N, C-alpha and C positions, 0 to 999 in steps of 0.2 A: 503493499499499500504505497502511496505516496504522501509526504510528510508537507505541510509548511514551516517555513522558517519566521517568526515576526521579524520584521525589520523594525529596530531601533527608531530608524529617521521617521517612523507613524505610530509610534509608541505613546500613550497617552500619559500625561504628569500628573500626579496626585501631590499635592501637597496640604498637610495636616496644619490647621489655623491660618491659611490663609483664603485669600479669594483669588480663585482659578477661571477666568471666563473664559469660554471655547466657542462664542459667537461673538457679535459686535457689541454687548451689552455691559457695560462698564456700571461700577456702583464708586457713587462718591459721597463720602460725609461733609454736609453743610454745616457750618456754623454760624447762626444768624447773631451778626453785633449790630451793635449802634455804634452812634457817631463816638462817644466815648469809650468804644472798645467794649461795652459791656453787653454780655449776651442776653438777646431777646427771651425770655418766656413765650413758648408757640401755644401752647394748650388750649389757650383759648381763641387762637387766631385759623379757627377751620371755618367759616364763615362765605360765604359769596363777596368775591372783591378782596379777600384777606390775604395777608403776607403766604400763605401756602399755596392758596389757588393761582399769587400771579409767580411766584418762584414754579410749580409744578407750569403752569402754562409754559413759558419763556422759555424754559429748557424743553420742552416738550418730554418730559419723561415719561418713561416707560412701566414704573413703579416709583414709589417711597414708600418710607416708613417715618412717622415723625416720634422721638423721644418721650415717653408719656412723664417726662420733669422738667424742672425750670432750665437744664442744659444747653436750649434750643439748638438742637442737633436735625436734623434730617440727612436719611441715607435715600439719593436718587440712584436708581437706574436708569440711564440714558446709551443714547446709543453711541459709544464709544469710536465710530468713524465719523461722528458730528463734534463731538465735544471731547475734550480734556479739561483737567482740573483750571488751568486757568483761563480758559475761554468758560467754561460754567462760574467761575468766581468774577470775573469780570461782567457777566449777564449779570448776576444777583446784583451785585454792587450797582450795576446802572439804572436797578428798579427804584434805589433810592431812598422813598419813606411810602408807607403804605398806609394808609387811612381806609378801612374797610366799610362792611354795614354797622359796625357796634364803635365806630367813630374813634378807635383806639389806636394812634398812629404808632406806627413799627418802624424804626430805622434799620438799615440792612447796607448802610456802605461800607463798614468795616468787615461784613461778612467774610469766612474762609473756606476755601474747598481743597479737600485731600482726596486723592486715590482711596478709597476704601480697601482694608486689608483683610476683612474679615467682613461675613454677612451673616446673622441668624436669623432662623425662618422659629417661632416657638405655635 
């Protein structure tokens, strides 16, 4: 019987404790910060025309998760053939200040974006 030898060239890469993507889906950690570099609490910013909607729409996010804490963090899943951390950061900072349906102004001009190293689902 013939045998097949697997080529290392096409072998999958599996890494414990890190985010590995095999498609054009990039994961990025966004920390929403205002003008004084203060972290913005996003837990009440889920309504129409508020900061989360503006960030998701402007980045055309495929998926996202918002930290349920005062950390001001969002994990965005985007098409990484279109986005990198620097481009996302510039776009989010360009939104400037958002005052949504609740009339609370949230500043985003000092927000930071880094490539995610892990993605967790619960």
